N, C-alpha and C positions, 0 to 999 in steps of 0.2 A: 155910730161907731161902736157903742156898747153892744148893740144887737148883733153886729158882725162878729165881735169877739166871742160873745155867748154862742153864736151859731158855730164858729170854728171849734170852740171848746166842746160843744155838744157833739159835733161831727167827730172830733178826735176821740172823745170818750166812747162813742158808739163803735168806732173802728177798733179801739183797744179792747173793748169788751168782746167784740166779735172774734178778734184774734185769740184772746184768752179762751173763749168758749170753744173755738176750733182746736186749739192746742190741747185743751183738757181732754178732748175725746180721742186724740191720736195717740198711738203707741210710739215710744221712743226707745232706743237701744239702751239708754242710760238708766231708765226707770223700768223695772220689771212690772208687768201687768198681772195682777192676780187673776187666774183663770178659774172660773166657777164651772163646776161640772154637775150635771144633774145626777141625782142618786140613781145608781144602777144596781140592780140585783143580778149577781153573777149566776149563770146557769150551772147546773151540775155538770160534771165532766162528761157524763153520757149524753147530755143534751147539746154539747157544743158541736157545731157543724164541722165536718172534716176539713173544709176550706180554711176555717179559722185556726185549726190546729196546725195546718201546713204553713200558714202565714207566720205563726208564732215560731215555728221551727226555722224558718228562713232568716229570722233575726239572729240566730245563733250559729256558731260554727259546728255545732253538734247535731248529728242526725241520729234518730232512734228508730229501732224496729224491735219486734218481739225478741228476736234472737241476739242482736248486738247493737252497738252504736259506733259511730265514727266521729272523729274531730279533724277538721282541716287546719293545719298549722298556719298561722299568720306571722308576719314579721314581728319579732320581739318576743314570741312565745318561747317557753321552756317547759319541760315536764312538770316542774314544781308549780308554776302558774296555771297550767292547763288543769292539773289535778285539783287545784284549789277552787276552780270555777264551779258555781252552783249547779250548772248543767252537766258537770262531769262527776266529781266525787265530793266536792265541797270540803276537801281535806288535802292540803298540799303534800302531806306526808305519805299519801297513797300513790305518789308518782311512780314508784317501782311497778305497780300493777300495769300501767300503761307501757312501761319499758318491756316488761315480760311479755305482754300481749303482742308487742310489735318487734320482738327480737330479730325478726327477719328483715325489718325496715330500719331499725336503729342499731348502728354498730357501737356507738358511744352515747351513753345516756345524757351526756353534756352537750350533744351536738345533734340538733334536729333542724330541719329546713322548712321555710315557707313553701306551702303548697303540698307538703306531705299529708296524706290522709292516714290517721292513726286509729287503730281499733281501740275501743274502750270496753274493757271487760266488765260486764254487768252481772256476771254470775260468780264473782269471787266469793269464796267462803270466808267466814270470820277468821279462820286460821290463815288464809291467804292475805287478808287485809292486815292481820297482826304481823305477819312476816314482812310484808311490804313496809309497814310503818317502822318496824325494828330496823330494817335495812336502811331506810331513809335517815333514821336518827343516829346510826352508828357508821355510816359509810365512810366518813372522813373526807379528806381533801380530794379534789377532782383535778384531772389533767385533760385539757381539751384535745380531742383527737385520739385518745387512748382509752381502751376499755379497762377500767380499774379491776384489780383482782377481787375486790369485795363484790363488784357487780357480777363478775363471772361466777363467784360462789353463790350469789343470790339466784342466778339463773340455773344453777346446777351444772355448770360447764366445767 
C-alpha cells in the first residue's frame, strides 16, 4: 500500500514539475517578457538602403522630398498637434506655418478634416518661424467655422 501511495505521489510530483516547467517557458499577457536584442551597430545615413528609408517613412503620416513634405490628416488631428510631431516641426507653436502653407485648403485654422493632405513648409526662415510662434501665442480665443481676424492679419489678408 505504501509503495502505491509513493508511486502516486511521485507521479503527481512529476506532472506538477512538468507543468511548472512548461508554464515557465511560455509567454502570458499578464507578465511582460523581457526581450533581449543583439547589439546592433547602426549604419551611417548614406549606407542605409533606400528600401529601409521608404519603410520608415510608411510608418509616419509625413512624406518628405527635397522640395517639400506633406502630412495626411487623421481623425483627431489638429494643427497644434501636427506641428508638435517630431516628424513635422517638434514645436506646436509653429502650427501657423502649416496654416499659411495651406491657406488654399484650410479656411478656418480650427477646422481640418481627416484625409486632407497638408503641405509642410520646410523652407521657413527664422523670421517666418518667429512670426508663426508669436501669432500662436497671441491669437486669442477661437470660433469653430469662422476665420478669426487675427488669422487673417497673420496671413496678410
